[in-house]
C-alpha positions as CSV (number, residue, x, y, z in Angstrom):
1,X,-14.7,6.3,-26.5
2,X,-14.5,8.8,-23.7
3,X,-17.7,10.8,-23.0
4,X,-18.4,13.7,-20.7
5,X,-21.7,14.2,-18.9
6,X,-23.9,16.8,-20.4
7,X,-22.4,16.7,-23.8
8,X,-25.1,17.0,-26.4
9,X,-23.1,15.1,-29.0
10,X,-23.0,11.9,-26.9
11,X,-25.9,10.3,-28.8
12,X,-24.5,11.2,-32.2
13,X,-21.0,9.9,-31.2
14,X,-22.4,6.6,-29.9
15,X,-24.6,6.1,-33.0
16,X,-21.6,6.6,-35.3
17,X,-19.3,4.5,-33.1
18,X,-21.9,1.7,-33.0
19,X,-22.4,1.7,-36.7
20,X,-18.6,1.6,-37.3
21,X,-18.2,-1.1,-34.7
22,X,-20.4,-3.5,-36.8
23,X,-18.0,-3.2,-39.7
24,X,-14.4,-2.8,-38.6
25,X,-14.0,-5.9,-36.4
26,X,-14.1,-7.9,-39.7
27,X,-11.1,-6.0,-41.0
28,X,-8.9,-5.8,-38.0
29,X,-6.9,-8.0,-35.6
30,X,-5.4,-7.5,-32.1
31,X,-8.6,-5.9,-30.9
32,X,-8.6,-5.4,-27.1
33,X,-10.6,-7.9,-25.1
34,X,-13.2,-5.4,-23.9
35,X,-13.7,-3.7,-27.3
36,X,-16.2,-2.8,-28.8
37,X,-18.4,-3.3,-25.8
38,X,-21.5,-1.1,-25.6
39,X,-20.8,0.3,-29.1
40,X,-21.1,-3.3,-30.4
41,X,-24.5,-3.7,-28.8
42,X,-25.6,-0.3,-30.2
43,X,-24.3,-1.5,-33.6
44,X,-26.3,-4.7,-33.4
45,X,-29.4,-2.5,-32.7
46,X,-28.5,-0.6,-35.8
47,X,-28.5,-3.8,-37.9
48,X,-31.9,-4.8,-36.5
49,X,-33.4,-1.3,-37.1
50,X,-31.9,-1.3,-40.6
51,X,-33.3,-4.7,-41.5
52,X,-36.7,-3.8,-40.1
53,X,-37.0,-0.5,-42.0
54,X,-35.4,-1.5,-45.3
55,X,-36.6,-5.1,-45.4
56,X,-33.0,-6.0,-46.2
57,X,-33.2,-9.4,-44.5
58,X,-29.8,-10.5,-46.0
59,X,-28.1,-8.2,-43.5
60,X,-29.2,-10.5,-40.6
61,X,-26.2,-12.8,-41.3
62,X,-24.1,-10.0,-39.9
63,X,-25.4,-10.5,-36.3
64,X,-24.4,-14.2,-35.8
65,X,-21.2,-13.7,-37.7
66,X,-20.3,-10.7,-35.5
67,X,-21.2,-12.5,-32.3
68,X,-19.3,-15.6,-33.4
69,X,-16.3,-13.5,-34.2
70,X,-16.4,-11.7,-30.8
71,X,-16.7,-15.1,-29.0
72,X,-13.8,-16.5,-30.9
73,X,-11.8,-13.3,-30.1
74,X,-12.6,-13.6,-26.4
75,X,-11.6,-17.3,-26.4
76,X,-8.3,-16.3,-28.1
77,X,-7.7,-13.5,-25.5
78,X,-8.3,-16.0,-22.6
79,X,-5.8,-18.5,-24.1
80,X,-3.1,-16.0,-25.0
81,X,-3.2,-12.7,-23.2
82,X,-1.9,-9.9,-25.5
83,X,0.0,-6.7,-24.7
84,X,-2.6,-4.4,-26.0
85,X,-4.9,-2.1,-24.1
86,X,-8.2,-3.8,-23.3
87,X,-10.1,-1.2,-25.3
88,X,-7.7,-1.1,-28.3
89,X,-9.7,-0.9,-31.5
90,X,-7.3,-3.1,-33.5
91,X,-4.7,-3.1,-36.3
92,X,-6.1,-2.5,-39.8
93,X,-4.7,-5.6,-41.5
94,X,-7.1,-5.8,-44.3
95,X,-6.6,-2.2,-45.3
96,X,-2.8,-2.6,-44.9
97,X,-2.9,-5.2,-47.6
98,X,-4.2,-2.6,-50.0
99,X,-0.9,-0.8,-49.8
100,X,-1.5,1.7,-47.0
101,X,1.8,1.8,-44.9
102,X,0.5,4.0,-42.1
103,X,-2.1,2.3,-39.8
104,X,-3.8,5.6,-39.2
105,X,-4.3,6.2,-42.9
106,X,-5.4,2.6,-43.4
107,X,-8.1,3.2,-40.7
108,X,-9.1,6.5,-42.1
109,X,-9.1,5.8,-45.8
110,X,-8.5,2.1,-46.5
111,X,-11.2,0.6,-44.4
112,X,-13.9,3.1,-45.5
113,X,-12.8,2.4,-49.1
114,X,-13.3,-1.4,-48.5
115,X,-16.7,-0.8,-46.9
116,X,-17.7,1.5,-49.7
117,X,-16.6,-1.0,-52.4
118,X,-18.6,-3.8,-50.7
119,X,-21.6,-1.6,-50.4
120,X,-21.5,-0.4,-54.0
121,X,-21.0,-3.9,-55.2
122,X,-24.1,-5.0,-53.3
123,X,-26.1,-1.9,-54.5
124,X,-25.1,-2.6,-58.2
125,X,-26.7,-6.0,-57.9
126,X,-29.9,-4.5,-56.4
127,X,-29.4,-5.3,-52.7
128,X,-30.5,-2.9,-50.0
129,X,-27.8,-4.3,-47.8
130,X,-25.2,-2.3,-49.8
131,X,-26.5,1.0,-48.4
132,X,-25.7,-0.2,-44.9
133,X,-22.1,-0.6,-45.9
134,X,-22.0,2.7,-47.8
135,X,-23.3,4.6,-44.8
136,X,-20.9,2.4,-42.7
137,X,-18.0,3.8,-44.7
138,X,-19.0,7.3,-43.8
139,X,-19.3,6.2,-40.1
140,X,-15.8,4.6,-40.3
141,X,-14.3,7.9,-41.5
142,X,-16.1,10.0,-38.8
143,X,-15.4,7.5,-36.1
144,X,-11.7,7.5,-36.9
145,X,-11.6,11.2,-37.0
146,X,-13.3,11.3,-33.5
147,X,-10.7,8.8,-32.2
148,X,-7.8,10.8,-33.6
149,X,-9.2,14.0,-32.1
150,X,-9.7,12.3,-28.7
151,X,-6.1,10.9,-28.8
152,X,-4.7,14.4,-29.5
153,X,-6.7,15.8,-26.6
154,X,-5.4,13.2,-24.3
155,X,-1.8,13.9,-25.3
156,X,-2.4,17.6,-24.8
157,X,-3.9,16.9,-21.4
158,X,-0.8,14.8,-20.4
159,X,1.5,17.5,-21.7
160,X,-0.4,20.2,-19.7
161,X,-0.3,18.0,-16.6
162,X,3.5,17.7,-16.9
163,X,3.9,21.4,-17.3
164,X,1.6,22.1,-14.4
165,X,3.5,19.5,-12.3
166,X,6.8,21.3,-13.0
167,X,5.2,24.6,-12.1
168,X,3.8,23.4,-8.8
169,X,7.0,21.6,-8.0
170,X,8.9,24.9,-8.5
171,X,6.4,26.8,-6.3
172,X,6.7,24.1,-3.6
173,X,10.5,24.4,-3.7
174,X,10.3,28.2,-3.4
175,X,8.1,27.9,-0.3
176,X,10.5,25.6,1.4
177,X,13.5,27.8,0.7
């Protein structure tokens, strides 16, 4: 995720992105080879903090599973280079199987629904680990909203750049004439 220096929301954004990064790689495919990067490390820190404060030791299985998944993903990327951006956050295949036709809707509603259902299932059986997934569902919603907002801003910046380019090109032609 793109960050600007001096932005007071950087810490909050990275916390949310890190939390979501520990959940969505298990529900997506075609993730870019350099993704989630630092957010994944922050997410692993969240898992360790969560376990240490809630005594939910069952959540520790997430760390080796996550690391193994990332290693297998990198091996797959090395064997067969894909045509996706290196920071691409993946296709929501698990949520698409629930009937969501639009990938954006699957990321925004389907994946949080899955995380919430897993979390509530664990909570109903008395496991503290379930709360991690319920809060993770909220993090997935906020994270996807931030990504959508950032993409819209980038498109607006590109459009503004094209308009400015035409303007300055016209000015340069007037000067030559």
